[in-house]
C-alpha positions as CSV (number, residue, x, y, z in Angstrom):
1,M,57.2,79.9,192.2
2,G,55.8,80.3,188.5
3,F,57.6,81.1,185.3
4,G,57.3,81.9,181.7
5,Y,59.4,80.7,179.3
6,G,60.8,83.1,176.7
7,P,59.9,82.0,173.3
8,G,56.4,80.7,174.8
9,I,55.4,84.1,176.4
10,N,56.7,86.6,174.1
11,S,57.3,84.9,170.6
12,G,54.8,87.5,169.3
13,F,56.4,90.4,171.0
14,E,59.7,89.3,169.9
15,E,58.4,88.8,166.1
16,S,56.9,92.1,166.3
17,M,59.7,94.0,167.7
18,R,61.9,92.3,165.0
19,A,59.5,93.6,162.3
20,G,59.6,97.0,164.0
21,I,63.5,97.1,163.8
22,I,63.6,96.1,160.1
23,A,61.0,98.5,159.2
24,T,62.8,101.2,160.9
25,A,65.9,100.4,159.3
26,R,64.1,101.1,156.0
27,Q,63.1,104.3,157.1
28,M,66.2,105.6,158.2
29,D,67.5,104.6,154.7
30,A,64.9,106.6,153.1
31,G,64.9,109.6,155.4
32,G,67.7,111.7,154.6
33,T,70.0,111.3,157.5
34,R,73.8,111.6,156.3
35,F,76.7,109.5,157.5
36,S,79.5,111.3,159.0
37,T,82.3,111.2,161.6
38,F,81.7,112.1,164.9
39,K,83.9,115.4,163.9
40,N,81.1,116.4,161.7
41,S,78.2,115.3,163.6
42,R,74.9,117.3,163.5
43,C,71.6,117.4,164.9
44,N,68.2,119.1,165.7
45,P,68.9,121.6,168.2
46,Q,65.5,121.9,169.1
47,F,65.6,118.3,170.7
48,W,69.2,117.4,171.1
49,D,72.3,119.3,172.3
50,R,75.4,118.2,170.3
51,T,78.3,117.4,172.7
52,A,82.2,118.5,172.1
53,G,82.7,114.5,171.3
54,G,80.0,114.7,168.6
55,G,77.2,112.8,170.3
56,F,73.7,113.9,170.9
57,Q,72.4,114.8,174.7
58,L,68.8,115.0,175.2
59,K,67.7,118.7,175.6
60,A,66.2,119.5,179.1
61,G,62.3,119.5,178.7
62,V,62.2,117.1,175.6
63,K,60.5,114.0,175.6
64,P,62.9,111.1,174.8
65,S,60.3,109.4,172.3
66,A,59.6,112.9,170.5
67,A,63.3,113.2,170.1
68,I,64.1,109.7,168.9
69,E,60.9,110.4,166.7
70,D,62.5,113.4,164.9
71,I,65.5,111.7,163.6
72,F,63.0,109.9,161.4
73,I,61.0,113.0,160.6
74,N,63.6,115.8,160.0
75,G,66.3,113.2,158.9
76,R,68.1,115.9,156.7
77,L,69.2,117.7,160.0
78,Y,71.0,114.6,161.2
79,A,74.2,113.4,160.3
80,F,76.2,110.5,162.4
81,E,78.1,107.3,162.2
82,C,76.9,103.6,161.9
83,A,77.1,102.5,165.6
84,M,74.8,105.8,166.7
85,A,72.4,104.6,163.8
86,M,71.8,101.4,165.3
87,V,71.3,102.7,168.5
88,M,68.5,105.1,167.2
89,I,66.8,102.2,165.0
90,L,66.6,100.3,168.5
91,Y,65.3,103.0,170.4
92,K,62.8,103.6,167.9
93,A,61.8,100.1,167.4
94,T,61.3,100.0,171.3
95,I,59.0,103.0,171.2
96,G,56.8,101.0,168.7
97,A,56.9,98.1,170.9
98,I,56.3,99.3,174.4
99,G,54.3,102.5,173.7
100,E,55.6,106.2,174.3
101,D,54.3,106.3,177.8
102,A,56.9,103.4,178.8
103,F,59.5,104.3,176.7
104,N,59.7,108.0,178.3
105,R,59.2,106.6,181.8
106,H,62.3,104.1,181.2
107,F,64.5,106.0,178.8
108,T,64.8,109.5,180.5
109,D,68.1,110.6,179.8
110,L,69.2,109.7,176.5
111,Y,73.0,110.3,175.3
112,L,73.6,109.4,171.6
113,W,77.2,108.4,171.0
114,D,78.7,105.2,169.7
115,W,77.2,102.2,171.3
116,N,76.1,104.3,174.5
117,T,72.8,103.2,175.5
118,D,70.5,103.4,178.3
119,D,70.9,100.4,181.0
120,N,67.1,99.5,179.9
121,L,68.3,98.9,176.4
122,R,69.6,95.3,177.2
123,M,71.0,93.4,174.4
124,I,71.6,89.5,173.8
125,T,74.7,88.8,172.0
126,T,75.1,85.3,170.2
127,F,78.4,84.3,168.2
128,R,77.2,81.6,165.5
129,R,76.0,82.7,161.8
130,A,73.5,80.1,162.3
131,D,71.7,82.1,165.1
132,M,71.4,85.3,163.2
133,R,67.8,86.3,162.4
134,P,66.2,89.2,160.7
135,G,66.3,92.2,163.1
136,D,69.5,91.3,164.5
137,I,72.3,94.0,164.3
138,V,75.2,92.3,162.8
139,Y,79.0,93.6,162.1
140,F,81.1,93.6,159.1
141,K,84.8,94.1,159.9
142,N,87.3,95.7,157.8
143,P,90.7,94.7,159.4
144,D,92.8,96.3,156.9
145,H,91.1,99.7,156.4
146,A,93.0,102.7,155.8
147,P,94.2,104.2,158.6
148,D,93.4,107.6,158.1
149,K,89.7,106.2,157.6
150,D,89.1,104.9,161.2
151,E,85.0,105.3,160.5
152,W,85.5,102.4,157.7
153,Q,87.0,99.9,160.2
154,G,83.7,98.1,159.9
155,E,80.1,98.5,159.4
156,N,77.1,97.9,161.9
157,A,74.0,96.4,159.9
158,V,70.6,95.5,160.3
159,M,69.7,92.2,159.3
160,L,66.7,92.8,157.2
161,G,66.2,89.3,155.7
162,P,68.2,86.3,154.0
163,D,71.3,88.2,152.5
164,S,69.9,91.7,152.7
165,Y,71.4,94.4,155.2
166,Y,71.1,97.9,156.1
167,G,74.4,100.0,157.4
168,H,74.1,103.7,157.5
169,G,76.4,105.2,155.0
170,L,76.2,102.0,152.9
171,G,72.4,101.8,152.5
172,I,70.6,98.3,151.7
173,K,73.1,95.8,150.0
174,N,73.6,91.9,150.4
175,E,76.7,90.5,151.9
176,S,78.8,90.6,148.8
177,E,77.9,94.2,148.3
178,M,79.0,95.3,151.9
179,I,81.9,93.6,151.8
180,A,82.8,95.2,148.3
181,A,82.1,98.6,149.6
182,L,84.2,98.1,152.7
183,N,87.1,96.9,150.5
184,K,87.4,100.0,148.7
185,E,88.2,101.6,152.1
186,R,91.3,99.4,152.3
187,V,95.0,100.1,152.5
188,P,96.0,100.3,149.1
189,G,97.0,96.9,147.7
190,S,95.4,95.1,150.5
191,R,94.4,91.4,149.7
192,T,92.7,91.1,153.4
193,S,89.0,91.5,153.1
194,A,86.5,92.8,154.8
195,Y,84.1,90.0,156.3
196,L,80.8,89.6,158.0
197,T,81.4,88.3,161.8
198,N,79.6,85.6,163.6
199,E,78.8,88.0,166.5
200,A,75.2,89.3,166.3
201,L,72.8,91.4,168.7
202,H,69.2,91.7,169.5
203,P,67.2,93.2,172.3
204,D,66.5,91.1,175.4
205,F,62.6,91.1,174.2
206,A,61.2,89.3,177.1
207,Y,62.6,92.1,179.4
208,M,61.4,94.7,176.8
209,Q,58.0,93.3,176.9
210,M,58.3,93.4,180.6
211,L,59.0,97.3,180.5
212,G,55.9,97.6,178.4
213,M,53.5,95.6,180.6
214,R,50.2,96.7,182.2
215,S,47.8,95.2,184.4
216,A,44.5,94.2,183.0
217,Q,42.8,94.6,186.2
218,P,41.7,98.3,187.7
219,G,43.5,98.7,190.9
220,K,46.0,95.9,190.7
221,R,49.5,97.2,191.2
222,T,51.4,97.5,187.5
223,Q,54.0,94.9,187.3
224,N,57.3,96.4,186.2
225,A,61.0,95.3,185.4
226,Q,61.8,95.4,189.4
227,D,59.1,92.9,189.9
228,A,60.6,90.2,187.9
229,I,63.6,88.1,188.1
230,F,65.3,87.6,184.5
231,S,67.5,84.5,183.5
232,R,69.3,84.1,180.1
233,I,70.2,80.5,179.1
234,G,71.9,80.5,175.5
235,V,70.1,82.9,173.5
236,R,66.7,82.4,175.3
237,S,65.6,84.7,178.1
238,Y,63.3,83.4,181.0
239,I,61.0,85.7,183.0
240,F,60.4,84.5,186.9
241,K,57.2,86.0,188.6
């Protein structure tokens, strides 16, 4: 049985998708969407049904890719919190990485709420600052946030580059600026500062690549995610064919 080594077979795919995540985060920053709590969230009713809990359920008959793209086209119609923003960014970057057809086939019943994701949006977690790379999702924790402002208990953010992050509601800032913004939302008199945690997330790029793979030979059965075995060792992914 042959095998492909993650960084070898998908390094170009990974770099392209990481660049897509970064570009999508910048697009959201400029796109007019607003930060809100779940209670005050809003969406375009042409593409989404807003649920009682403030989430967005894909409307029947709407293509998943079209609904995700609308968030970035008609941003002024949307308001949501920061975890939902990260999921939206990852979905849009996935569309760019594997194509609309593959996305619509594998991500069929989208429900946006907090960190709720489709099973095919597989994520890898790392736990060292040294492993963080642009395109990762990182977390700034605010342990002493004001008790009546749970939305400021922390900030999910896309790492855009060395000391540059996008967080929905805070915009693009460096680490010190992110921490200073969160510290303004602490319990009055608190001396416990917000901080960037060591934990980071990124898509399982090898698995994402497999979702978008197509056979180059006419008549040959297309390989899909069910045709391969995935293994993960540390932060590296392996595909066994």
